[in-house]
N, C-alpha and C positions, 0 to 999 in steps of 0.2 A: 481528423483529429491531431494535435501535436504529439511528439514522443514524450514519455515518461524519462526523467533524470533523476540519477540517484545522487543527491547532493549530500556526500558522506560528511562533508566538513559541519553541516549542519544537522546531520543524521535524519534526512526528510527525502522520501521521494517526492517530486514535484512534477506537475503539470500546469503550463499555462494557457489558458483557453481565453479568448476575446479579452487579453489583459489582465484577467482574474486569475491567481496563484492558488492551486488545491493541493495540499500536502498530506502526505501519511507520514507520520514522525516515527521514528525507532529507536531504541538502544540496543547496543549489541552486548551480549554477554557470552563470551568464549565462542562456540558455534552455534548460537542461538539468536535469532532477531526478534525482539520484543516488540510489537507494534503498539505503541502508546495511545496515539489518537490520529484521527483523521480530519480535516477540514475541507469542506468544499464550499466556496462561498455562494450565496443565495444566488446571484445573477446566473450562475451556471448549474445549479442544481436540476436534475431531471434530465439531463443529457447524456447519461453514461459516464461521466468524468470520474467519478468515485470509483467505478466499478472498473473503468479502464486503468485508473491509477493503481488499486488494489491488485488486480491481476497481473501488470508488469512489476509490481514489487514481488508478488508472490513468485512468479517465474523468474526473478533475480535470486531470490533465496534458494529456490531450487537448483539453479545453476550453481550457486556458491555452496551446495551441500549444507544449508544451514538449517536448522529446527527453527519452527515458528511458535511463538507465544502471542496469541491475537488479544492483548488486553483489552483493545479498542473494540467495542460493539459493532462497529460498521464491518472490520475486517473477521470477526468471529462469525458475523450474519452471511457475510461474502463467500466464507469457506464452508460454511453450513448448506447454503445454495449450490456449491460448485464442489461435489465430493471427489472431484479429481486433486484437490488439494489437501484434503484430509492427511494424506502420508506426511505432510510437512509438519504436523503436529506432534 
């Protein structure tokens, strides 16, 4: 699977799979990253793209020592299923 990139100018983590772009949009507030929404095109749903995208975004937040606010239900559900990321909240 392709790498996830942080498109900071657009405030989106993104991954392109089979020509389809999935994104996790965010806003920065000081030392906090607020995930506002996640979009995974229907053509690539069910292949783990969303999970790969969010895992990379959360790992980036950890590396940058940011706190996370998961306004996006997909990000919140991911953190609920993966307790190793709860310390970011």
